[in-house]
C-alpha positions as CSV (number, residue, x, y, z in Angstrom):
1,M,5.2,1.2,26.1
2,T,4.8,3.5,29.0
3,H,1.5,5.5,29.7
4,T,0.7,8.3,32.1
5,A,-2.6,9.1,33.8
6,A,-2.3,12.6,31.9
7,T,-3.5,11.0,28.9
8,D,-6.9,9.6,30.4
9,P,-9.2,12.7,29.7
10,I,-8.0,13.2,26.0
11,D,-10.6,12.6,23.5
12,V,-9.4,10.7,20.4
13,L,-11.6,10.2,17.4
14,M,-11.1,6.8,15.4
15,V,-12.3,7.2,12.0
16,G,-13.0,3.6,11.2
17,P,-12.7,0.1,12.6
18,M,-9.1,-0.8,13.6
19,P,-7.3,-3.9,14.9
20,A,-8.3,-4.9,18.5
21,I,-5.0,-4.1,19.9
22,I,-5.3,-0.3,18.9
23,T,-8.9,0.0,19.8
24,E,-8.2,-1.4,23.3
25,H,-5.4,0.7,24.1
26,V,-7.1,4.0,22.7
27,E,-10.3,3.0,24.8
28,R,-8.2,2.2,27.9
29,H,-6.0,5.4,27.9
30,Y,-8.1,7.9,26.2
31,R,-11.9,8.9,25.7
32,L,-12.8,7.1,22.6
33,H,-15.3,8.2,20.0
34,R,-16.0,5.8,17.1
35,W,-16.7,7.9,14.2
36,W,-18.5,5.3,12.0
37,E,-20.8,4.4,14.8
38,I,-22.0,7.9,15.4
39,K,-25.4,8.3,14.1
40,D,-25.7,12.2,13.9
41,Q,-22.1,13.2,13.1
42,A,-22.9,16.7,12.3
43,N,-24.3,17.1,16.0
44,F,-21.3,15.3,17.4
45,L,-18.9,17.8,15.6
46,K,-21.2,20.7,16.6
47,T,-21.4,19.6,20.4
48,Q,-18.0,17.7,20.9
49,G,-15.9,18.6,18.0
50,R,-13.8,21.1,20.1
51,T,-13.0,18.3,22.6
52,V,-11.0,16.1,20.0
53,R,-7.5,16.4,20.2
54,G,-6.4,13.2,18.3
55,I,-7.3,11.1,15.4
56,V,-6.5,7.5,14.8
57,T,-7.1,6.3,11.2
58,S,-5.5,4.2,8.5
59,G,-4.5,4.3,4.9
60,R,-8.0,3.1,4.1
61,H,-10.1,5.3,6.3
62,G,-7.9,8.5,5.9
63,A,-9.0,12.0,7.3
64,T,-10.6,14.5,5.1
65,R,-10.1,18.5,5.2
66,Q,-13.8,18.8,6.3
67,L,-13.2,16.6,9.3
68,M,-10.2,18.4,10.1
69,E,-11.6,21.7,10.0
70,S,-14.4,20.5,12.2
71,L,-12.1,19.6,14.9
72,P,-10.6,23.1,16.0
73,N,-8.3,21.8,18.8
74,L,-7.0,18.7,16.7
75,E,-3.3,18.3,17.3
76,V,-2.4,14.8,15.9
77,I,-3.3,12.1,13.5
78,S,-1.9,8.8,14.0
79,S,-2.4,6.5,10.9
80,Q,-1.9,2.7,10.5
81,G,0.1,2.1,7.2
82,V,2.9,3.6,5.2
83,G,0.6,5.1,2.6
84,Y,-1.0,8.6,3.6
85,D,-2.7,9.7,0.3
86,S,-6.1,9.3,1.8
87,I,-5.1,11.9,4.7
88,D,-5.5,15.6,3.4
89,I,-1.8,16.5,4.1
90,D,-2.3,20.1,3.0
91,A,-5.0,20.7,5.4
92,A,-3.0,19.1,8.2
93,R,0.0,21.4,7.4
94,A,-2.1,24.5,7.3
95,R,-3.7,23.5,10.6
96,E,-0.3,22.6,12.0
97,V,-1.5,19.2,12.8
98,A,1.3,16.5,13.2
99,V,0.6,13.4,11.1
100,A,2.4,10.0,11.6
101,N,2.2,6.9,9.7
102,T,3.9,3.3,10.2
103,P,6.8,3.1,7.7
104,G,9.6,0.7,7.9
105,V,7.8,-2.1,9.7
106,L,6.1,-3.3,6.9
107,N,8.7,-3.0,4.1
108,A,9.8,-6.8,4.2
109,C,6.3,-8.3,4.0
110,V,5.4,-5.8,1.0
111,A,8.6,-6.9,-0.7
112,D,7.8,-10.6,-0.2
113,T,4.3,-10.3,-1.6
114,A,5.8,-8.5,-4.7
115,L,8.2,-11.5,-5.4
116,A,5.3,-13.9,-4.5
117,L,3.3,-12.1,-7.2
118,I,6.1,-12.4,-9.7
119,L,6.4,-16.2,-9.1
120,N,2.9,-16.8,-9.1
121,V,1.9,-15.0,-12.2
122,S,4.8,-16.2,-14.3
123,R,4.9,-19.7,-13.3
124,R,0.9,-19.9,-13.0
125,Y,1.0,-21.5,-9.5
126,C,-2.5,-20.3,-8.7
127,E,-3.9,-21.7,-11.9
128,A,-1.9,-25.0,-11.3
129,D,-3.6,-25.3,-7.8
130,R,-7.0,-25.0,-9.4
131,F,-6.0,-27.4,-12.1
132,V,-5.1,-30.0,-9.5
133,R,-8.3,-29.4,-7.4
134,A,-10.4,-29.7,-10.4
135,G,-9.1,-33.3,-11.1
136,R,-7.6,-32.3,-14.5
137,W,-4.1,-33.6,-13.8
138,A,-5.1,-37.3,-14.4
139,K,-6.5,-36.3,-17.9
140,E,-4.2,-33.7,-19.2
141,A,-0.7,-31.9,-18.8
142,F,-0.4,-28.5,-17.3
143,P,1.0,-25.9,-19.9
144,L,4.5,-24.7,-19.7
145,T,5.1,-21.5,-17.9
146,T,7.6,-18.6,-17.9
147,K,10.9,-18.9,-15.8
148,P,11.3,-15.7,-13.6
149,S,14.9,-16.4,-12.7
150,G,17.5,-14.5,-14.7
151,K,14.9,-12.0,-16.1
152,R,14.8,-8.2,-15.9
153,C,13.0,-6.4,-12.8
154,G,12.2,-2.9,-13.1
155,V,11.2,-1.2,-9.9
156,V,9.0,1.8,-10.2
157,G,9.8,3.7,-7.1
158,L,13.2,2.8,-5.5
159,G,12.4,3.7,-1.9
160,N,12.9,1.5,1.1
161,I,10.3,-1.1,-0.1
162,G,11.6,-0.9,-3.4
163,L,15.1,-1.8,-2.2
164,D,13.6,-4.7,-0.4
165,V,12.0,-5.9,-3.8
166,A,15.3,-5.2,-5.5
167,K,17.3,-7.4,-2.9
168,R,14.8,-10.3,-3.4
169,A,14.8,-10.1,-7.1
170,E,18.6,-10.3,-7.1
171,A,18.4,-13.6,-5.2
172,F,16.6,-15.0,-8.2
173,D,19.5,-13.8,-10.3
174,M,17.3,-11.0,-11.8
175,S,18.9,-7.8,-13.2
176,V,17.6,-4.6,-11.3
177,A,16.8,-1.4,-13.0
178,Y,14.7,1.4,-11.4
179,Y,12.7,4.6,-12.2
180,N,12.7,7.6,-9.6
181,R,12.5,11.3,-9.8
182,R,16.3,11.2,-9.4
183,A,19.1,8.8,-9.1
184,R,20.1,7.2,-5.8
185,N,23.8,7.2,-4.9
186,D,23.3,5.0,-1.9
187,V,22.4,1.9,-4.0
188,P,24.4,-0.7,-5.6
189,A,26.1,0.7,-8.8
190,H,24.7,-2.0,-10.8
191,Y,21.2,-1.1,-10.3
192,R,20.5,0.8,-13.5
193,Y,18.7,4.2,-13.3
194,Y,16.0,5.4,-15.8
195,D,14.7,8.8,-15.8
196,N,12.0,7.6,-18.3
197,L,9.4,5.1,-17.2
198,I,8.5,4.1,-20.9
199,T,12.1,3.2,-21.6
200,L,12.3,1.2,-18.0
201,A,9.0,-0.6,-19.2
202,Q,10.5,-1.6,-22.5
203,D,13.6,-2.9,-20.6
204,S,11.8,-4.9,-18.1
205,D,10.2,-8.4,-18.0
206,F,8.5,-7.5,-14.5
207,L,7.4,-4.0,-13.8
208,V,7.0,-3.8,-10.0
209,V,5.1,-0.7,-8.9
210,V,6.0,0.4,-5.3
211,V,5.4,4.3,-5.4
212,P,3.2,6.2,-3.0
213,G,-0.4,7.0,-3.9
214,G,-1.9,10.3,-4.6
215,A,-2.6,12.9,-7.3
216,Q,1.1,13.0,-8.4
217,T,1.1,9.3,-9.1
218,R,-2.6,8.7,-10.3
219,H,-2.5,6.5,-13.4
220,L,1.2,6.6,-13.6
221,I,0.9,3.2,-15.3
222,N,-1.1,4.0,-18.4
223,D,-1.6,2.6,-21.9
224,A,1.7,3.9,-23.1
225,V,3.6,2.2,-20.1
226,L,1.5,-1.1,-20.7
227,D,2.5,-1.0,-24.4
228,A,6.1,-0.4,-23.7
229,L,6.0,-3.4,-21.3
230,G,4.8,-5.5,-24.1
231,P,3.3,-9.1,-24.5
232,R,6.0,-10.7,-22.8
233,G,6.0,-8.5,-19.8
234,Y,4.2,-8.7,-16.5
235,L,2.8,-5.8,-14.2
236,I,3.2,-6.3,-10.4
237,N,1.4,-3.7,-8.2
238,V,1.9,-3.7,-4.4
239,A,1.5,0.1,-4.3
240,R,-1.9,1.8,-4.5
241,G,-4.8,0.9,-7.1
242,T,-4.9,4.5,-8.3
243,V,-1.4,4.3,-9.5
244,V,-2.6,2.0,-12.4
245,D,-5.3,3.0,-14.9
246,E,-7.4,-0.1,-14.3
247,A,-9.3,0.2,-17.3
248,A,-6.3,0.3,-19.6
249,L,-4.8,-2.6,-17.7
250,V,-7.9,-4.8,-18.2
251,K,-7.8,-3.8,-22.0
252,A,-4.2,-4.5,-22.3
253,L,-4.7,-8.0,-20.5
254,Q,-7.9,-8.8,-22.9
255,E,-5.9,-8.0,-26.1
256,H,-2.8,-9.6,-24.6
257,R,-0.5,-6.8,-25.1
258,I,1.0,-7.8,-21.7
259,A,1.6,-11.2,-20.5
260,G,-0.1,-11.0,-17.2
261,A,-0.3,-8.9,-14.0
262,G,-0.1,-9.6,-10.3
263,L,-2.2,-7.1,-8.3
264,D,-2.6,-6.7,-4.4
265,V,-4.4,-3.4,-4.9
266,F,-7.3,-2.0,-7.0
267,E,-8.7,1.5,-7.8
268,E,-12.2,0.8,-6.1
269,E,-11.1,-1.7,-3.2
270,P,-12.6,-4.0,-2.3
271,Q,-14.5,-3.9,-5.6
272,V,-12.6,-5.9,-8.2
273,P,-13.6,-5.6,-12.0
274,Q,-15.3,-8.9,-13.1
275,A,-13.0,-9.0,-16.1
276,L,-10.0,-9.3,-14.1
277,M,-11.5,-12.0,-12.1
278,E,-12.1,-13.9,-15.3
279,M,-8.6,-13.9,-16.5
280,D,-6.2,-17.0,-15.7
281,Q,-3.3,-14.7,-16.5
282,V,-3.9,-12.5,-13.5
283,V,-3.3,-13.3,-9.7
284,L,-5.5,-11.3,-7.5
285,L,-4.9,-10.5,-3.7
286,P,-7.2,-8.7,-1.2
287,H,-4.5,-5.9,-0.4
288,L,-2.7,-8.2,2.0
289,A,1.0,-7.3,1.5
290,S,1.4,-6.3,5.1
291,G,-1.0,-8.8,6.5
292,T,1.0,-10.9,8.6
293,E,0.7,-11.5,12.4
294,E,4.3,-9.9,13.0
295,T,3.9,-6.8,10.7
296,R,0.6,-5.8,11.8
297,Q,1.5,-6.1,15.5
298,A,4.5,-3.8,14.7
299,M,2.2,-1.4,12.9
300,A,-0.3,-1.4,15.7
301,D,2.4,-0.7,18.3
302,L,3.5,2.3,16.2
303,V,0.2,3.7,15.7
304,I,0.0,3.4,19.5
305,N,3.4,4.8,20.3
306,N,2.9,7.7,17.8
307,L,-0.2,8.8,19.7
308,D,1.2,8.2,23.2
309,S,4.3,10.1,22.3
310,W,2.5,13.1,21.0
311,F,0.4,13.5,24.3
312,Q,3.3,12.6,26.4
313,R,6.2,14.6,25.0
314,G,4.7,16.6,22.2
315,E,6.4,14.9,19.2
316,V,5.7,11.7,17.2
317,I,8.0,9.0,16.2
318,T,7.5,8.7,12.4
319,R,6.2,12.1,11.3
320,V,4.9,12.8,7.8
321,V,4.1,16.3,8.5
């Protein structure tokens, strides 16, 4: 990464706490304002809002329309994460504010997590670990589990991450089908396309959700989809918690209308329904799909490079709008 002294006086607002590598870079090369530490935010916007030209944020912290409209000279938003549903894209577009995210660099880790959830929820590895630690092995046999190899993997959203999920599923001799707004002509011909999500769920043993979040996909996985998945089917969500109707999922699991679920994301993170935590047929992760040292480093580098590129060359590397 190269930097110029021209970036030194530029004011950048960081919406929420970010990894140290990002924070240290912004503090070193820009005039950093930590939004979450500003006690009188209204006064800050009134007195200094005009000076802010850049926002650094994440899929978790986002950027609201109200915040953007309070920063009349805002030029760019550099966000950590592939998802940008927490950023008001319409507001950014109306203001001609460039928005950049960090796609590509986290695909493999998210796909790895999806496969880990498939394996863990079907073979009950997390439950088996607790079984051994509780000293139960000497007294009883662990129940038989479900073999994932050779089963049917339905991918909801065959984007770049979905493709990596499909490749990993094939390594386990799973057949692959997918649901998209339209069929892709650049994927293996044996990937079966479905234009109906209910039908895909009916024909899947594992339904893996990797669509973007946002209003268009809110509660895409609902009662009807879960019923179609059926009592021998498993739901895997590494997308956004809002894509799944969580109340419907809890009910389906309690009533054994689906076999189980592997979840990395939830509707009200970091809050997780107590009912889910009480079920052994559910594997719960703390939104860690991209949480490896290698991937987070690559994401941080891209956040920094997008910000620097905008102020040095007037363009970002991975532009959303």
